N, C-alpha and C positions, 0 to 999 in steps of 0.2 A: 604512514602512507594514508590517501584521504581517498575516499571511494567515490563514485559519481554524484552521488548526493550531497556531498558537503560542499561549502561556500567556500573551500580553500582548494587553490591549484598549484601545485608548485611550492609551496608555502607561503602564499598568498593569497589575500582576499579576493575572491572573484568580483567584479562589479558586475550589476545587473544592468543590462541595457537599458538606455532612457528611451522611450517610446509616448506618443500622444496622451497615451494611458494614464502612463505614469505623472505627466506634466498635471494632467489635470486633476490628480489627486495631490497634491503638492497645497498646502495651505498658502492660503491669501496672503499677500504682504502686510505688513502690521501697519497701522497709519497713526501718525500722529495727531492728537487732538488736544488744543488747547485755550481756554475762555478765561478773560479777565472780566469783572464788574464790577466796578468803584464809581462810588459818588462821593463828593466833600461838601463840606456844610461851613458857614462863618459863626464863628463862637462868639462870645458876648465881648472879648476884647479885640475883634477883628481878625482873628486869626482865622486860618483854613484848617479842619480839622476833617478826620475820615468820618463818614457817616456810615458807607456801607462797602465792604470788599466782600466778593467769592472769586475765588480761583480753583480751577481745576484744569488734571491733564498736564502737558505741560506746561502749562503758562503760570508764571510767578510774578510777583509784584513786591518790590522793595522800597524803603522810602530812606535814600541816605540824607534828605534835606526836609525839614518841616519846621522851619523858623523865616521871621520876619513877617508875618502875615501870609507866607505862600506854600504849599505844598509840591516837594517835587517827588514824583515816582518814577522807578525804572523798571521796564517790561523786561521781562528776562522767558527765554525761551529753551526750556531745560533739555528739549531733544538735540539742541547741537545744532539746528539746521531745519530747512522744508522740503521735502522730495513728494513725488506723485500722490495725489490722494489725501498728504496731510491739510490739516485747517486749523489755523490760528485766529483767533476773534479777541479784540478788546473794544471794550464798551463802557465809557466813562461821561460823569455827568457833574457839572461843576454848578453846584449851587448857587442862590443869588449873593453877589459880591466876592465869590471866592477867588483866588487866585490857582490854580494849577499847572503845572509843567508833566509833561508824559512824554519820556524819552525813551531809551533799549541801550541794554548794558554794552553790546556790540553791535557789528555789522552781521545782518542777518542773512548767512549763507542760503540759496535757494540751487539744491543739485539736481542733475540730469535724471531724468525720469523716463520713462518709453512709452508712458499712458498719459493718464489723465494729470493736471496741472495742481499744484499747491496751491491753498486760499490765504488769503490774509484779509480779514474784514474788520474795518474801523468804525464804530456808531461812537459821535460825540454830542454831547450837549451842552448849552449854555443859557443858563438863566438872566435874570436881570443883573446888570453890572459885574459880570461874571468876567472872568479872564482866562482861556486857556490857549496854551501852547503844545502842540503836538511835533514835535520835533525827534523822530526816531534817527539812529544812524542808519549808514547807508544799507539797503538789499544789493548782493553780489549775487549775478546769475551766471551759473556755470555753462558752460557748452551744452545744449542737449535739455537744459531747464526749462520750465514751463511753471508761470505763475500768473493768477488771475490776483489781482488787487481792488477793494473797492473801499471807497472812504464815503461816508454819509453824516451831515451835521445838522442840527438844529438848534438856531441859535435866537437868543431876544435882540430886537433891536440896540441894546444899550450894551449888548456884550462886546469883547475884543477878542479876537481868534487869530492865532498864528501858527499855519501849517509847514512845512519842510520835509518834502520826501525825496530821496536821492536813488539811481540805481546806476550800479557800474555792469556793464557786461564784460564780463571775464576780468581776469585778475592779469591785468596790462603787463605789470613787472617782471611776471613769468611769461609775459608773450603769448596769452592766451587769446583766443576771440572766441563769439558765440557764433560756429556756421550754421547751428540748427537751434531754435530755440521759440519760446513763447512768453511774450508780457503782454497783458490786457490790463490798464489800468484805469479806473472811471472815480470821479469825482463829482458829488452832488451838496452842495452847501446851498441852506435854507435860511433865511432870516427874516424872522414874523412871519412865518407860514408860507415865503414867497420864495422862489427858487431865482438867487441871486448869482450862481455859479454853477456851470456844469462843463466837466472837462473829460475827453475821452483820448487815450493814448493806447496804441497798437504795435507791437512789433509781432512778427510772426516769420518762419521758415530762417532763410540766412540774414542774422541779425544785424553781422559784422558789416554785409554788403548794404542792406539800408540804412547803417549809419555812416557811412562812407559818400553818400549823397550829399551834396553840397545842401541841398534845402532841406535836410535832415539835421545832421550836426556838423557834417564836414570830417568825418573821421573820427571824432571825439568818441570815446568809449563811457562817459560818465553823463550823466542828466540830473538836474535836480527841480522841482517844481517848488514854487513857494509862493504863498497867499497871504497875505494880512488884511484882516477884516476889523477897522476901527474906525471910531470918529476921526483920527487924524490920516488915515491912511491915505488920502491923497494930497495931504502935504508934505508926507514924507519921499514925494517922487523924486523930485528933483535932488536931494540928497543923496538916494539910493542908487539914482544914474551915475551920478560922479563916484560914489563907492566900486561901481561895475567898471566904470570907464577908465578909471585910474588903476585899477588892479593887472597885475601880469598873469595871464596864464587862460582861465576860462573867459568864456563870451558869453553874453545875455544879452535880455533885451527886459523892458519893463515898463508896465500898462497901471495905469491907475484912474478909475470912474467908480461914481455909486458907492463911495465909501470904501472900496479895495484898493489893493495895489496886488497886482500879479505879478510874477518874475519868473522867465525860464533860465536855468544857467547851462551851460555845455563845456566838460573841461576833457582833457587829452586823457587825464586817468583819473582814478578816483581820490588819489591825494592833493593832487591841484585842486579839484573841485570840493573836496572836503575843507581843504585850507581857507579857500573863498567863502565857501556857505557859513563857515565859523565867523568869520570878521562879519558877515552880512548880519547874522543874528543875533551877535554882539550889539550891533547898531539898532536894532528894531527894538532889540528886547530891554535896551538900557541895563544890560547886566553881563555878565561872563556866561560861557558856555555850562550845560549841565556840569554837575561835578563829576560825572561818571564817564565825560568827553575825556580823551588825551589831550594833552596841552600840547 
């Protein structure tokens, strides 16, 4: 038998009613915070070596390749994705004459959140004659996901920079679409203390409907922004245009001016876009894709 003060009734535990008071007493959701700080230096033999490395929270950095005078580093988010209030930061400094490639272990998944956006912040610095490639794998936004992404670069006039960032809105192979979400992306590139490139992308609300507009992507669910800043950037224009024109699947536009080559690509889905971006990066890099990318 159970008396009136017992938490059990009829042999089962009695549930307390949920009220505004009990909701207010619940602990705040745990937020993921990750930060990486890396600098690389040029050794006596002309090779690139690690100068300083700091990593905290959910951020880790692995080095699957450190040979041939170049350094390839892989960014890992051990939290398995980003949700509202999560923050992930990468800061990298390429010293004079160094060669550094930064990529990610896998596509970054951005999960739905009812309130604040997740944040991804990247800051890159390039010294004299440095070469830095920032080519993370794709970010996948789920329905009701919210992401604010920022990229800031300070580079020497003689340095070379390659950036390629891709976003997929929903897993199209599963018939997903982002009917409600927020994606804000900002790039600021400075060369020799001068702002040479500024870009702003914003999707908010019914993203699928916005993507369906002919003036946006014409129904494409995957986009890529690519920027190449180097002494030979403008000379690569026609070759890159031919590569995009001859490719089946993604559509794109390319422009070159003031030592920069900027490209936009749109794909019907993430796989089509990934395949084309991989091929274009090989042309620009003069080398294969990062070793952690699937072939």
